[in-house]
N, C-alpha and C positions, 0 to 999 in steps of 0.2 A: 221326129227324131227317133232313131232306133235305140232300144235299150241294149246296153252292152252286157252280154252274159260272160261272166268270168268263171273259168273252170279252175278249181283249186288244184295246186300241184300235188303230185304224189310224193311219197317219202324219198324216192331216189332223186327227184327234181329238187327237193328242198336240200338234201345232202349236197348235191352238186353245186347249187347256188351258194350255200354256206362255205363249202370247201374253197370255191373260187375267191370269195371275200377274204377268207383266212389267208390264203396263199398271197393275195395281193397286199393285204395290210400287214401281215406278220413276217413276210419274206421267207416262208418255209416252202419246201417242195410239196407238190400235191400228194406224193406217195407217203409223206409224213403225217398227213391229216387223216384221222380215223375218228369215228363217233366215240370211241373209247378213250381218246386223248383228253386230258384236261387242257385248259387254256395255258396253265403254267408250264405244262410239258412242251407246249409249242412256243414258249417264250413270251407269253402275254401277261402283263400285269393288269391291274384294274383299269388303267387308262386304255390299254389295248382291247380289253373286253368291251368297254363302252364304245370304242370306235367300231369294233366288229358288229355290235348290236345295232348301232345307228345305221350302218350299211345294210344290215339285214332288214331293218324297218323300211329303208328306201327300196330295196329289191322286191319287197312284198307290199309296197305301199297301196296297191289296189285293194288289198285285204285289210287295210288299216291296222296293221300289227304294231303294237307298242309294247316295249318292255319297261317295267317299273324299275326304279333305282334299287339296286341290290338284288334283283331277281336272279341274275346270273353272276357268279363270281369267278375269279381266276382258278379256283379249285374245282369248279364244275366241269363235267365232261361235255364235249361237243354235242353228244346225243341229247343233252338237256335242252339245248337251243333248238335242235331239230324237233323234239317232242313239243316244245313250247310253241313253235311256229305252227305245227300241225293242229294243236289244240286251239290256237287263236284264229285259224282260218275258218 
């Protein structure tokens, strides 16, 4: 059996993946999503943040990324999620 080599995504790939998840779950336009936005600015409450983080975990499951409860809040910027994903990979 061949060993699968996984190449970690770069920052732009992480941003694109997270943006896609936010657009789908929160119903905002892609142009509205910026790393400088907070989840609250995009209309997400704590339940919305948890939903986004679960989808991010699924999107990057091959890297076994997990978010701890309370690690990201609605007041946090999207860039915190991006940085967290990059640190966990």
